[in-house]
N, C-alpha and C positions, 0 to 999 in steps of 0.2 A: 504493499499499500504505499502511497506517496500522498501529500497534503500540498495543495496549491492555495497560495493567498494571492488574489487577483488585485492588484493596485492597493496593498495595504496602506492605511493611512494613519492607524493607531499603534505607536511603538510598543506600548504595553501589551497589547494583544498579541502582537506578532512575537514579542519575546515570551509570552507564555505559550503560545503554539510551538515555538522553537523547543521550549523546555519539555513539552509533551512529545515533540519528535525524538528527543534524545532519550526520553525514558522508554519510549516504544520501539526505538531503532527504526524510525520512520524517515524516509527523505522529505525535505520541504523545499519547495519551489516558491519564489517570490516573483512576481510578474510586475515589471516597471510599469508605469512610474511609483517609486515608492513615496509615501508621504513624510519621510524621515530619512536619516542616514543611519546606516547599521551601527555606526560609531556613536550615536546619540546616547546621552546618559539614561534617558527614559527606557530605551531598549535594554541597555546594559542591567539596569535595576531589575527588569522583567524576566531575565534569563540569559543575557549575554555571557555570563560567567560560564555557562554550559555551552556556549556555542562553539568552543574549541572541539567538542565532540560531536557536533551537529553536522549531518550530511546535508547541505543545502545548495541551491543553485539559483541565482538571480538571471532572469531571462526577460526578453522583450515582448513575448506574446503567448498565449494560450496554445496557438498553433505550434509553436516551438516545443512545447511539452508533449502534445499530441504526435508530433513527428518522432520524438525520442522514444515514445511509448505506443508503437502502432497497434498492438495487440491487447492494449489496456482498456478496461471499461471506465468510463468517467461518470461521476455523480456531480451535479453541480447544485449547491446550496446559496441561497442568498437571503438576506432580509429585505430585499427591494423587489422581489418578483410579484407579479399580480396573478399568476396562475402556475398550476403544477406542470411540468413537461416530463414525459418519460422518454427515454433515448435507449 
């Protein structure tokens, strides 16, 4: 399993997800643009001390992730969606 954050804006949430990924040995993708710098103190406070053990990659698009993982099944979750879509 891999976790993707699309255009993350809140460093604390990203740090917490990163910590979860370290604990579960899950790879994390961050899709640009990021609403913060990874070096910011807010993200450090939320989990950057664990990030030396985190497998993560910063990419430019969701398509880049799909191309790298052609046989993967994707689940999309959002707080902004108006309807459920099954793919």
